[in-house]
C-alpha positions in Angstrom: 2.7 -54.8 45.5 3.0 -55.4 49.4 0.3 -55.1 51.8 -1.2 -53.2 54.0 -0.4 -55.3 56.7 3.2 -55.5 56.0 5.1 -52.6 58.0 7.6 -52.3 55.2 5.7 -50.7 53.6 5.0 -47.6 55.6 6.4 -44.1 54.9 9.2 -42.8 57.4 8.2 -40.9 60.0 7.7 -37.0 58.7 7.8 -37.7 54.9 5.4 -36.4 53.2 4.1 -39.0 50.7 2.1 -37.3 48.3 5.6 -35.2 47.6 6.9 -38.0 46.9 4.4 -39.6 44.5 4.0 -35.8 43.1 7.8 -36.4 41.9 7.9 -39.7 40.4 7.9 -39.3 36.8 5.0 -41.7 36.0 1.5 -41.0 35.7 -0.3 -42.2 39.5 -3.4 -42.7 41.0 -5.3 -44.3 43.5 -9.4 -44.9 43.6 -12.0 -47.3 45.7 -12.6 -50.3 44.9 -15.0 -49.9 42.7 -12.8 -47.8 40.6 -13.7 -43.9 41.7 -10.2 -42.2 42.1 -9.4 -40.5 45.1 -6.4 -38.8 44.4 -4.2 -38.3 40.7 -0.5 -36.6 41.4 1.4 -33.5 39.6 2.5 -36.0 36.5 -1.1 -37.2 36.3 -2.2 -33.3 36.1 0.7 -31.8 34.0 -0.1 -34.0 31.2 -3.7 -34.3 30.8 -4.6 -30.7 32.2 -7.1 -32.4 34.5 -7.0 -30.6 37.6 -7.6 -33.0 41.2 -11.4 -31.9 40.8 -11.6 -32.9 37.5 -10.0 -35.9 37.7 -11.5 -37.1 40.3 -14.5 -39.8 40.7 -15.3 -40.9 37.5 -13.8 -37.7 35.8 -10.6 -39.1 34.8 -12.8 -41.0 31.8 -12.2 -37.7 29.9 -8.5 -38.5 29.7 -9.1 -41.7 27.9 -9.4 -42.1 23.9 -13.2 -42.5 22.8 -12.5 -45.9 21.0 -10.1 -47.2 24.2 -12.3 -46.4 27.1 -14.7 -49.8 26.4 -11.9 -51.8 26.2 -9.9 -50.7 29.3 -13.5 -50.8 31.1 -14.1 -54.5 29.8 -10.3 -55.7 30.9 -10.7 -53.8 33.9 -14.5 -54.7 35.2 -15.1 -58.9 36.0 -16.1 -60.0 39.3 -15.2 -58.6 42.7 -13.1 -61.4 43.8 -11.0 -60.8 40.7 -8.3 -59.5 42.6 -4.8 -59.5 40.8 -3.0 -56.7 38.9 -4.2 -55.7 35.2 -2.6 -53.8 32.6 -4.4 -52.2 29.6 -2.8 -50.5 26.5 -5.1 -47.0 25.8 -4.8 -43.3 24.2 -4.7 -40.7 26.5 -5.5 -37.3 25.3 -2.5 -34.8 26.3 -3.3 -31.3 27.5 -2.8 -29.8 24.2 -5.8 -32.6 22.6 -3.1 -34.7 21.4 -3.0 -38.7 22.4 -0.3 -40.7 23.4 -0.5 -44.4 23.5 0.0 -45.5 27.3 0.2 -48.9 29.3 -1.9 -48.6 32.5 -0.7 -50.6 35.1 -3.0 -50.8 38.5 -2.5 -52.7 42.0 -4.9 -53.5 44.8 -4.6 -52.9 48.3 -5.7 -55.7 50.8 -7.0 -55.4 54.1 -6.2 -58.2 56.7 -9.3 -60.0 55.5 -7.8 -60.0 52.2 -10.5 -57.9 50.6 -9.7 -55.0 47.7 -9.6 -51.4 50.0 -8.2 -49.1 47.1 -6.7 -49.6 43.9 -3.2 -47.7 43.2 -1.9 -47.1 39.6 0.6 -45.7 37.4 0.7 -44.7 33.5 4.0 -44.9 31.5 4.4 -43.2 28.0 4.9 -45.9 25.4 3.9 -43.8 22.2 7.2 -44.3 20.7 7.8 -47.5 21.2 3.9 -48.5 20.1 4.6 -46.4 17.2 7.5 -48.0 15.8 6.0 -51.9 16.5 2.5 -49.9 14.8 4.8 -49.1 11.8 6.9 -52.5 11.8 3.6 -54.5 11.9 2.4 -51.7 8.6 4.6 -52.5 6.7 4.9 -56.3 7.0 1.2 -56.1 6.1 2.1 -54.1 3.1 4.8 -56.0 2.2 2.2 -59.7 2.1 -0.8 -57.7 0.5 1.7 -56.8 -2.3 2.6 -60.4 -2.5 -0.9 -61.2 -2.6 -1.6 -59.5 -5.6 -3.5 -56.8 -3.8 -4.8 -53.7 -5.7 -2.8 -50.4 -4.6 -6.1 -49.2 -3.4 -6.3 -52.0 -0.9 -2.9 -52.1 0.8 -2.6 -48.3 0.6 -6.0 -48.4 2.8 -4.9 -50.6 5.1 -2.0 -48.8 5.8 -3.9 -45.9 6.8 -6.3 -47.9 8.8 -3.6 -48.3 10.9 -2.8 -45.1 11.3 -5.8 -43.6 11.5 -6.3 -46.4 14.6 -2.7 -45.4 16.4 -3.6 -41.3 16.0 -7.0 -40.6 16.2 -6.4 -39.2 13.2 -7.8 -38.8 9.1 -5.1 -40.3 6.6 -5.1 -40.4 3.1 -3.3 -41.3 -0.2 -3.2 -39.1 -3.4 -1.7 -40.0 -6.6 0.0 -37.8 -9.2 -1.9 -38.0 -12.4 0.9 -37.3 -14.7 -1.6 -36.1 -17.7 -3.1 -33.3 -15.9 -0.9 -32.8 -13.0 -3.5 -33.1 -11.0 -3.9 -35.6 -7.4 -6.3 -38.0 -6.9 -7.2 -39.6 -3.6 -6.5 -43.3 -4.2 -6.8 -44.5 -0.1 -8.2 -42.8 2.7 -11.1 -44.8 4.4 -12.3 -42.5 6.9 -12.0 -40.3 4.9 -15.6 -38.3 3.5 -17.2 -39.5 0.7 -18.5 -36.1 0.3 -15.4 -34.3 0.7 -13.1 -36.9 -1.6 -15.5 -36.5 -4.3 -15.1 -32.5 -4.0 -11.5 -32.6 -4.3 -11.1 -35.3 -7.3 -8.9 -34.0 -9.0 -6.5 -31.7 -7.0 -4.5 -29.6 -8.9 -1.2 -29.1 -7.4 0.9 -25.3 -6.9 2.3 -23.0 -4.2 -0.7 -22.5 -1.9 -3.5 -25.5 -3.4 -3.6 -26.9 0.3 -1.2 -29.4 2.2 -1.2 -32.1 -0.4 -0.8 -30.0 -4.0 1.7 -28.0 -2.1 3.7 -30.7 -1.5 3.3 -32.4 -4.7 4.7 -28.9 -6.4 7.4 -28.0 -3.9 8.7 -31.8 -3.3 8.9 -30.7 0.4 6.7 -31.5 3.8 4.2 -29.1 3.8 2.9 -29.0 7.5 -0.8 -26.8 8.5 -1.4 -26.7 11.6 -4.9 -24.1 11.3 -6.5 -24.5 7.6 -9.2 -22.0 9.2 -6.2 -19.4 8.3 -3.2 -20.6 6.9 -2.6 -18.8 3.0 -1.6 -22.1 2.1 -5.0 -23.6 1.8 -7.1 -22.1 -1.1 -10.3 -20.0 0.2 -12.5 -22.0 -2.0 -12.1 -25.1 -0.4 -11.2 -23.0 2.8 -15.1 -24.2 4.3 -15.2 -27.2 2.8 -12.5 -29.2 5.0 -13.6 -27.2 7.9 -17.1 -28.5 7.5 -16.0 -31.8 7.3 -14.0 -31.5 10.2 -10.3 -31.4 8.9 -9.4 -28.0 10.7 -5.3 -29.3 11.0 -3.4 -31.1 7.6 -0.1 -32.3 7.7 1.8 -33.9 4.3 4.6 -35.2 3.1 5.7 -35.8 -0.9 6.2 -39.3 -2.1 9.4 -39.1 -4.3 10.3 -42.2 -5.8 13.3 -43.2 -6.4 14.2 -41.3 -10.1 13.2 -38.1 -8.0 9.8 -38.4 -9.9 6.5 -37.6 -7.6 4.3 -40.0 -7.2 1.5 -38.7 -5.0 1.4 -37.5 -1.2 0.4 -39.3 2.0 -1.8 -36.6 4.5 -2.5 -36.6 7.9 -5.2 -34.5 9.1 -7.0 -33.5 12.3 -10.2 -32.4 13.5 -8.7 -29.5 16.1 -5.5 -27.3 15.3 -2.3 -28.9 15.7 1.6 -28.5 15.1 3.2 -31.8 15.0 6.2 -32.7 17.3 9.2 -34.7 16.4 7.6 -38.0 16.8 5.4 -36.9 14.7 7.0 -35.8 11.8 9.1 -39.3 11.8 5.3 -40.6 11.8 4.1 -39.0 8.2 7.8 -39.8 6.9 7.6 -43.5 8.0 4.4 -44.2 6.9 4.9 -42.1 3.3 8.2 -44.4 2.8 5.6 -47.3 3.2 3.2 -46.2 0.5 6.2 -45.2 -1.7 7.2 -48.5 -1.7 3.6 -49.8 -2.1 3.5 -48.0 -5.0 6.4 -48.9 -6.7 6.2 -52.2 -6.8 2.9 -52.1 -8.0 3.8 -49.8 -10.8 6.6 -51.7 -11.5 4.6 -54.9 -11.3 1.9 -53.6 -14.1 4.9 -52.2 -15.6 6.4 -55.4 -16.4 3.1 -57.3 -17.0 2.3 -54.5 -19.9 5.3 -55.4 -21.1 5.0 -59.1 -21.2 1.5 -58.7 -22.9 3.5 -56.3 -25.5 5.9 -59.0 -26.5 3.6 -61.8 -26.5 1.8 -59.4 -28.6 4.5 -57.7 -30.1 4.6 -58.8 -34.1 0.6 -59.4 -34.8 0.2 -56.0 -33.0 2.7 -54.3 -34.9 1.5 -55.6 -38.1 -1.8 -54.6 -37.7 -0.7 -51.1 -36.1 1.3 -50.2 -39.4 -2.0 -51.5 -41.6 -4.2 -49.4 -39.6 -1.9 -46.2 -39.0 -3.3 -43.4 -41.4 -0.4 -42.8 -43.3 1.5 -45.2 -45.9 4.4 -47.3 -44.0 7.4 -49.3 -45.1 10.4 -50.1 -44.4 13.6 -50.2 -47.1 16.7 -52.3 -47.3 20.1 -50.3 -47.5 20.3 -51.5 -50.7 17.3 -49.6 -52.3 14.2 -52.0 -52.9 11.4 -51.9 -50.1 11.4 -55.2 -47.3 7.6 -54.5 -46.6 4.2 -51.8 -47.8 1.5 -51.6 -45.5 -2.2 -52.5 -46.4 -2.6 -48.9 -46.7 -0.2 -48.5 -49.2 -1.2 -51.5 -51.6 -4.8 -50.6 -51.3 -3.8 -46.4 -52.3 -1.9 -47.3 -54.8 -4.3 -50.4 -56.4 -0.6 -52.2 -56.7 -0.3 -56.0 -54.8 2.8 -57.2 -53.2 4.1 -59.0 -56.2 3.6 -56.5 -58.1 5.5 -53.6 -55.8 8.5 -56.2 -55.5 12.2 -55.3 -56.3 11.4 -52.2 -58.5 8.3 -52.1 -59.2 7.2 -50.0 -56.2 8.2 -47.5 -58.4 5.0 -47.6 -60.6 3.2 -45.7 -58.2 5.2 -42.3 -58.4 5.0 -39.5 -61.0 7.2 -40.3 -64.1 8.4 -36.3 -63.3 9.7 -37.1 -59.4 11.0 -40.4 -59.8 15.3 -38.7 -60.6 14.8 -36.1 -58.2 13.3 -38.7 -55.7 16.2 -41.4 -56.5 18.4 -38.1 -55.8 17.4 -38.0 -52.3 17.8 -41.4 -51.4 21.2 -41.3 -52.3 21.7 -38.5 -50.8 20.0 -40.2 -47.5 22.3 -43.0 -47.8 25.7 -41.4 -48.1 24.2 -39.4 -45.0 23.1 -41.6 -42.5 20.7 -38.7 -41.5 16.6 -38.8 -41.4 15.2 -36.7 -44.1 12.2 -36.0 -46.1 10.8 -34.9 -49.9 7.7 -34.2 -51.5 6.1 -36.1 -54.1 3.2 -37.2 -56.4 2.0 -40.9 -55.5 -0.9 -42.2 -57.7 -3.5 -43.4 -56.7 -5.3 -46.5 -57.6 -8.2 -44.8 -59.9 -5.0 -43.0 -61.6 -5.2 -39.6 -59.9 -1.8 -38.1 -58.5 -2.1 -36.4 -55.2 1.3 -35.2 -53.0 2.8 -36.9 -50.2 5.6 -35.9 -48.0 8.0 -39.1 -47.7 10.2 -39.0 -44.3 12.8 -41.9 -44.1 14.1 -42.3 -40.1 17.2 -44.9 -40.4 17.5 -47.9 -38.0 20.9 -49.3 -36.8 22.1 -52.2 -35.1 25.1 -52.3 -32.2 27.5 -51.0 -33.7 25.8 -48.2 -35.7 25.1 -49.7 -39.2 22.1 -48.9 -40.7 20.0 -52.3 -41.1 16.5 -51.1 -42.6 15.2 -47.6 -43.6 11.7 -47.0 -41.8 9.2 -44.6 -43.1 6.0 -43.3 -43.8 4.1 -40.7 -46.6 1.4 -38.7 -45.3 -1.3 -37.1 -47.9 -0.2 -33.4 -48.5 -2.5 -32.7 -51.0 -4.7 -30.7 -48.9 -1.9 -28.4 -47.3 -0.9 -28.7 -50.8 -3.8 -26.1 -52.2 -3.8 -24.7 -49.0 -0.5 -23.6 -49.8 -1.6 -22.5 -52.7 -4.2 -20.4 -51.5 -2.5 -18.2 -49.2 -0.2 -17.6 -52.3 -2.4 -16.8 -54.2 -4.2 -14.6 -50.8 -0.9 -13.0 -50.1 -0.3 -12.2 -54.1 -3.6 -10.3 -54.1 -3.3 -8.5 -50.9 0.4 -7.4 -52.6 -1.8 -6.1 -55.8 -4.1 -4.1 -53.4 -2.0 -3.1 -50.7 0.7 -2.1 -54.3 -3.1 0.2 -55.5 -3.1 2.0 -52.4 -1.2 5.5 -52.3 -0.3 5.6 -48.7 3.1 3.7 -47.6 2.9 0.7 -46.1 6.0 -1.5 -44.7 5.5 -5.0 -43.0 7.5 -5.7 -40.2 8.3 -8.9 -38.2 7.5 -8.6 -34.3 10.8 -7.3 -33.4 9.4 -4.3 -36.1 12.5 -5.1 -39.3 11.1 -4.6 -42.3 9.9 -7.5 -44.3 7.7 -6.5 -47.2 7.3 -2.4 -48.7 4.5 -1.9 -51.1 4.7 0.1 -54.6 4.4 3.4 -52.6 6.8 3.0 -50.8 9.0 1.8 -53.5 8.3 4.5 -55.8 8.9 7.1 -53.1 12.2 5.6 -51.8 13.0 4.6 -55.3 14.0 1.5 -53.6 13.5 -2.1 -54.0 11.7 -4.8 -52.7 15.5 -6.0 -51.7 16.5 -2.7 -50.0 13.3 -2.9 -47.8 14.4 -6.1 -46.0 18.5 -4.7 -45.8 19.5 -3.6 -42.1 20.5 0.1 -42.8 16.7 0.6 -44.3 15.9 2.9 -41.9 19.3 4.7 -42.1 18.7 5.0 -45.9 15.6 6.7 -45.9 15.0 8.6 -42.5 16.7 11.8 -41.1 20.0 11.3 -38.9 18.2 13.5 -36.1 14.7 11.8 -35.9 16.5 8.4 -35.8 18.6 8.9 -32.6 15.8 10.9 -31.7 13.0 8.4 -32.1 15.1 4.8 -31.3 14.1 5.0 -28.0 10.3 5.7 -28.1 10.0 3.0 -30.3 11.3 0.2 -29.2 9.6 0.7 -26.4 6.4 1.2 -28.3 6.8 -2.4 -29.9 7.4 -3.8 -26.6 4.2 -3.0 -25.3 2.2 -4.4 -28.1 -0.5 -1.6 -28.8 -0.6 0.8 -31.6 1.1 3.6 -31.2 2.0 6.0 -33.8 5.6 8.7 -34.5 6.2 12.1 -36.5 9.6 11.8 -38.4 10.9 12.7 -41.7 11.3 10.5 -45.0 13.8 10.8 -47.8 12.3 10.9 -51.1 13.8 10.3 -54.2 15.0 13.3 -55.2 16.5 14.2 -52.1 14.1 16.2 -50.8 13.2 15.5 -46.7 9.0 15.3 -45.9 7.1 14.8 -42.6 5.2 11.6 -42.2 2.9 10.3 -40.2 3.7 6.6 -39.0 1.0 4.5 -37.2 2.0 1.1 -36.2 -1.0 -1.8 -35.6 0.0 -5.0 -34.3 -1.6 -8.0 -35.7 -2.0 -11.0 -33.3 -2.7 -14.8 -34.3 -5.4 -17.2 -32.7 -3.2 -18.0 -30.4 -3.0 -14.0 -29.2 0.8 -13.9 -30.1 1.8 -10.7 -32.2 2.9 -12.1 -34.9 3.3 -8.5 -37.7 3.5 -5.3 -37.3 1.3 -2.8 -40.4 3.3 0.7 -40.4 0.9 3.0 -42.8 2.7 6.7 -43.7 1.1 9.9 -44.4 2.1 12.7 -46.3 2.0 15.9 -43.7 4.9 17.9 -44.6 2.3 20.5 -46.3 0.5 20.8 -42.4 3.7 20.9 -40.5 5.5 23.5 -42.5 1.6 25.2 -42.1 2.3 25.0 -38.3 5.6 26.1 -38.5 4.9 29.3 -40.8 2.0 30.0 -38.2 4.1 29.4 -35.3 6.9 32.1 -36.6 3.8 34.5 -37.7 2.6 34.0 -33.9 6.0 34.8 -32.7 6.4 37.7 -34.9 2.7 39.0 -34.0 3.4 38.5 -30.5 7.1 40.7 -30.5 4.9 42.8 -32.3 2.3 43.1 -29.7 5.5 43.1 -26.6 6.9 46.4 -29.1 3.3 48.2 -29.2 1.7 47.7 -25.8 2.0 49.5 -22.8 1.9 46.4 -20.6 4.8 45.7 -21.7 6.9 48.9 -22.0 7.8 51.4 -19.0 7.7 54.8 -20.1 9.9 57.5 -18.3 13.5 58.7 -17.5 13.2 59.9 -13.8 15.2 59.9 -11.0 12.1 57.8 -9.2 11.3 56.1 -11.6 15.1 54.5 -12.4 15.5 53.3 -9.0 12.3 51.2 -10.1 13.7 49.6 -13.4 17.1 49.2 -11.4 15.2 47.3 -8.3 13.4 45.4 -10.8 17.0 44.4 -12.6 18.0 43.5 -9.4 15.4 40.8 -8.4 13.7 39.0 -11.7 16.4 36.7 -11.8 15.6 35.1 -8.6 12.5 33.2 -7.3 12.0 35.7 -4.4 7.9 36.7 -3.6 7.9 40.7 -4.8 5.4 43.4 -3.0 4.7 46.0 -5.4 3.7 48.9 -3.6 1.7 52.5 -4.8 -1.3 54.2 -5.8 -3.9 52.9 -8.5 -3.2 53.1 -11.6 0.4 53.5 -11.2 1.4 50.7 -13.6 2.0 48.1 -10.6 1.5 44.8 -13.3 3.4 47.0 -15.6 6.2 46.2 -12.8 4.8 42.3 -12.6 5.4 41.8 -15.9 8.3 43.2 -16.7 9.7 41.3 -13.7 8.5 38.1 -15.1 10.1 39.0 -18.6 13.8 39.3 -17.2 12.8 36.0 -14.7 14.2 32.5 -15.9 10.4 31.5 -16.3 10.0 34.5 -19.5 8.8 31.8 -21.5 6.5 30.3 -19.2 2.8 31.3 -18.3 1.9 35.0 -16.5 -1.0 34.5 -14.9 -2.6 37.7 -13.7 -5.5 37.6 -10.7 -7.2 40.6 -9.8 -8.4 39.4 -5.8 -10.7 42.4 -5.4 -12.6 41.5 -8.8 -13.5 38.2 -7.7 -16.6 37.5 -5.3 -15.4 35.9 -2.1 -17.3 32.8 -2.7 -15.5 31.8 -5.6 -11.7 32.8 -4.9 -10.7 30.1 -3.8 -12.0 27.6 -6.9 -10.3 30.8 -8.9 -6.9 30.3 -7.6 -6.9 26.5 -6.9 -9.6 24.7 -8.4 -11.7 22.6 -7.5 -13.1 19.1 -7.7 -16.0 17.5 -9.9 -19.1 17.7 -7.1 -17.4 20.2 -5.0 -20.2 22.1 -4.9 -23.7 23.2 -6.3 -22.9 23.8 -10.0 -19.6 22.1 -10.0 -19.9 19.7 -12.6 -16.4 18.6 -13.8 -12.5 18.7 -12.7 -10.9 22.8 -13.0 -7.8 23.6 -12.6 -7.1 26.7 -10.4 -4.9 30.1 -11.3 -1.9 28.0 -9.3 -2.2 25.2 -11.6 -2.7 26.7 -14.7 0.9 29.3 -13.9 2.8 26.3 -12.3 6.4 26.7 -14.1 5.6 30.9 -14.6 4.7 33.5 -13.0 1.1 33.9 -10.7 0.5 37.8 -10.1 -2.1 38.3 -7.7 -3.6 42.1 -7.8 -4.8 43.8 -5.0 -3.8 41.3 -2.6 -4.7 43.9 0.3 -9.0 42.3 -0.8 -8.2 38.9 0.3 -10.6 37.6 2.7 -9.1 35.8 5.8 -10.0 32.3 5.1 -8.0 32.4 2.1 -5.3 34.4 3.5 -4.4 31.0 5.4 -4.8 28.9 2.0 -2.5 31.2 0.4 0.2 31.6 3.2 0.1 27.3 3.1 0.5 27.3 -0.5 3.8 30.3 0.4 4.9 27.8 2.5 5.0 24.3 1.6 4.5 25.1 -2.1 1.4 23.1 -2.5 -1.9 22.9 -3.0 -5.4 21.0 -2.6 -8.2 21.6 -5.0 -11.1 22.8 -3.1 -13.1 19.7 -2.5 -10.3 17.9 -3.1 -7.9 15.4 -0.6 -4.9 15.1 -2.1 -1.7 18.3 -2.4 -0.2 18.8 -5.2 2.7 20.2 -5.5 3.0 23.5 -7.4 6.3 25.4 -8.7 5.0 29.1 -9.2 6.7 32.2 -8.4 4.7 34.5 -6.5 4.5 38.2 -7.5 1.7 40.6 -5.4 0.6 44.1 -5.3 -2.2 46.5 -3.2 -2.6 50.1 -3.1 -3.3 49.8 0.5 -1.5 49.7 3.3 -1.1 46.1 4.8 0.4 47.0 8.0 -1.9 49.2 8.7 -4.1 45.9 7.9 -2.7 43.9 9.8 -3.0 46.8 12.3 -6.1 46.3 12.3 -6.6 42.7 12.4 -8.2 42.0 8.6 -4.3 41.2 7.3 -2.6 38.3 8.3 1.3 39.6 9.8 2.3 36.1 8.6 1.4 36.1 5.8 2.5 39.9 5.2 6.2 38.5 5.8 5.9 35.8 3.0 4.7 38.0 0.8 7.3 41.3 2.2 10.2 39.5 0.8 11.3 41.9 -2.0 9.0 45.1 -2.1 8.9 47.4 -4.9 7.1 50.8 -3.9 6.3 52.1 -7.9 5.9 56.1 -7.6 2.9 58.1 -8.2 2.9 59.6 -11.4 3.3 63.5 -9.1 6.1 62.3 -7.9 7.4 62.0 -11.7 6.7 64.7 -13.5 9.8 64.5 -15.8 7.8 61.7 -17.0 5.2 63.5 -18.0 6.1 64.9 -21.4 7.4 61.5 -22.5 4.2 59.6 -21.8 1.9 62.2 -23.1 4.2 61.8 -26.4 3.9 58.1 -25.8 0.1 57.8 -25.6 -0.6 60.4 -28.5 1.4 58.6 -30.3 0.3 55.3 -30.1 -4.0 56.3 -29.2 -3.1 58.6 -32.4 -2.5 55.6 -34.6 -5.3 53.5 -33.5 -7.7 56.4 -33.9 -6.3 57.1 -37.3 -4.8 60.5 -36.6 -1.8 61.9 -36.7 -0.5 65.1 -34.6 2.7 67.2 -34.7 2.8 69.3 -31.3 1.0 69.4 -27.7 -0.6 72.7 -27.1 2.2 74.4 -24.0 -0.7 75.5 -22.0 -1.8 71.7 -22.1 1.4 70.8 -21.1 2.0 73.0 -18.0 -1.6 71.9 -16.9 -0.6 68.5 -17.6 2.2 68.9 -15.3 0.9 71.3 -12.9 -2.1 68.8 -12.1 -1.9 65.8 -9.2 -3.0 63.3 -11.3 -4.7 61.2 -8.6 -6.1 58.5 -10.8 -1.9 58.3 -12.1 -0.4 57.2 -15.5 -3.9 55.7 -16.2 -5.8 58.9 -15.1 -3.3 60.5 -17.7 -4.1 57.7 -20.5 -8.0 58.4 -20.5 -7.4 61.9 -21.1 -4.6 61.4 -23.7 -7.7 59.9 -25.6 -10.5 62.1 -25.0 -8.5 64.8 -25.7 -7.5 62.2 -29.1 -11.1 61.6 -30.0 -11.9 65.3 -29.6 -8.7 67.7 -31.1 -8.8 68.9 -34.6 -5.8 69.6 -37.0 -2.7 69.0 -35.9 -2.1 70.4 -32.2 -3.2 68.0 -29.5 -4.9 70.9 -26.9 -6.8 69.3 -23.5 -9.6 71.3 -21.9 -8.7 72.7 -18.4 -12.3 71.2 -16.5 -11.5 67.6 -17.6 -9.0 67.4 -15.4 -11.1 69.9 -12.1 -12.5 67.0 -9.1 -15.8 67.7 -9.2 -17.2 68.8 -5.9 -18.8 66.2 -3.5 -22.9 67.4 -2.9 -22.7 68.5 1.1 -24.5 66.0 2.9 -25.5 66.2 6.8 -22.3 64.8 8.4 -22.2 62.0 10.4 -19.6 61.0 13.4 -17.0 59.0 11.7 -17.2 62.0 8.8 -16.6 64.6 11.8 -13.5 62.7 13.0 -12.3 62.3 9.0 -12.5 65.7 8.8 -10.5 66.4 12.0 -7.4 63.9 10.9 -7.1 65.5 7.7 -6.8 68.9 8.9 -4.2 67.9 11.9 -2.5 66.0 8.7 -2.2 69.0 6.9 -1.2 71.5 10.0 2.0 69.0 10.3 2.2 68.9 6.7 2.5 72.9 6.2 4.7 73.0 9.7 6.8 70.4 8.2 7.3 72.2 4.7 5.4 69.2 3.2 8.3 67.3 4.6 6.7 63.4 6.2 9.9 61.8 7.4 12.9 63.1 9.7 12.6 64.9 13.2 11.2 67.7 11.1 8.6 65.8 10.1 5.4 65.2 10.1 5.0 62.0 11.5 7.3 63.0 14.2 5.4 66.0 15.1 1.8 63.7 15.1 3.7 60.7 17.0 3.0 58.2 13.9 5.1 55.8 12.1 6.4 57.5 8.5 5.0 54.4 6.8 1.3 54.8 8.9 1.2 58.6 8.3 1.8 57.9 4.3 -1.0 55.5 4.3 -3.4 57.9 5.9 -2.1 60.6 3.8 -3.1 58.5 0.9 -6.8 56.9 2.1 -7.4 61.0 2.7 -6.0 62.1 -0.9 -4.0 65.0 0.3 -1.3 66.6 -1.6 1.5 66.3 -0.4 3.2 68.9 -2.7 1.0 71.5 -1.9 3.3 72.3 1.4 6.4 72.1 0.0 8.1 75.3 -0.4 
């Protein structure tokens, strides 16, 4: 570097040297003679992340790796008179925390006397070349250690140490234990001992950390941050963090044959993602580790093979003599070439006695022909085989053995020997016989049970039926296991109906039951309740289904008779009950019936209007019976009879604990009527807060139980009725106008009895007949005077009042003529009491209305009607007439 005295080194006039130094692609700085930095360029600040102020003085040390700083200072230290160029190779921390190798070089600047007045320095990134050199040295060292016979643990530990020194990380190698399919750490000189112990062994699988996942997937696994990565299992996350493992990168070690040998892992104490150079380092190191492992395994396999070859003959003889079976070798011609020691000890025959065909003396005489026939078959086929025979023990006792024969061929495929073993199966034979006896006993027990029992395999195919089943069906045991067993005994309608249900239940593997008809031997079908119960072995596998059949034919037929009787009874009730018939032939009633016929098939909401006792519920039932919902529920609710505090629970139900006394969940009337019709009588008396809930139910077709928090869809047709003027209630603010619009889709007004005078004789006859039968009386005629009284009376209580009067007359009348006392139809006078302001106003209102009715001759609507004279809507006037109980007919001419 030129000295300060050299004019050629001076910058050109007007040139900013700092801008030039900031632009060069290397790290640059200057320092005092003692090493305190006074300037760093932009490249230094960008790379280290340290500002100029943080780097000045001795702050630059923060960017140097802790392990490299002493070496660097020692290299750059020494006597002050040592003024030549100095170089040092150190690791510098990048702004993201990663360390790279740099070659640092500093040059002195001398004054006229030759003294150092400043140092200028540069830093060049040599990470890539350093990494390649390190890997080359590591590979050469690994091969040297393998050649010297070093242990695999030492080889891999030195490899990891080299990687740790270069990367400032902690690396380790795990080997895969194929027996347990788990990883076992074998090398990692800087891995904390407690952590290594905790992860030994480590299971492989998905989301089992970087190593476990890499070994399972056979691909490289990068975990930049252990603290939140889902691939790191939660149960050891805190353990890794406690031991300074924050980032982990693993690569699987795959053999040339494609098998997983283990994993190589590099971990860091801070979160970090690898760059391309890091990935190359991991891959290259994994390659070196794989070479070391495969060569070590190859050498071990070779040594093992050599040892086995050296001792094969002796050990083979020892193995054959000590295996817990009788072993032998037979020549293709038949005589044995070799019998092991156990064979001689068991049979008591010496090698000399067993030569040639002498060995046959150990077999039971009855088994020898069968044994020889089997032997000839094996020789002809050349295939392995086995046979069960009895061998005589040295004490003369015969025991059952299973003899297995296996051919051995030369390179041309010719059989040159037969090898075999004989295994004692006497206990197995006894166990099998015991099982067979147990099975026979079980079958005797099941045959004694008078209930039908069928045993089936896991797919539901019959494999056995008890005697009760065979006696009932008239079939044989062979018929039961035939493919068409079910088609032959079960009713065709039931087969189709229950096929899918039975298949789905068998798949679930839990007990279930079905009802179906089974054909008896005499050709008659009877109903059975079939209960299926699974049977599982010790491993929990389903191995059998046990199906039991109980004859329920009498019960089913009794239920059917009851249903028919109930149906007949219901039809009789429909015929006899006044609430299922509408009596009358007047035009006013005919108009209502025609409206019913039109509106019933639809699902529209109907509002039934009329005075008390006119039969509004009867109209609602008639609409329901003629609708598409006739076979579903008809639920009636009298809104006026339910306390306001309970009506929400009554209509919409409540959840358990919704209020004091709600000890269990209760379904409301809307849910009970789901699919059918709900009749809301006296809708005008519904509290305002319930009107809001009812409006939502009508709009959304869903409800919420009291205390519930989820909507429940309902499919209900709503019919409502009232004797009150809902329009007037809306005007008074006592009824919601939007609810009225929802209810008043199809209004039907039931005329009062005074407007159905022509129907009175029919109603009287109907009630006399119905109530007379109930009272045990029969009337041939009705007093004409009484009938005339009926037709002239105003009937403020309408049909209900007429029914009550007839019932009283039936009870009090004697003979065959029904008579009514006129005094029964007089409304009792109310006791007089001092008038109040409201009473006076009501009286005056009534007098005004009656005057207007008299002037209009009883006409309410129209240009000359009373409503026009009073300046009121006709509907409002009609409501007031009903409320004030004014008899309009008194004013008609």
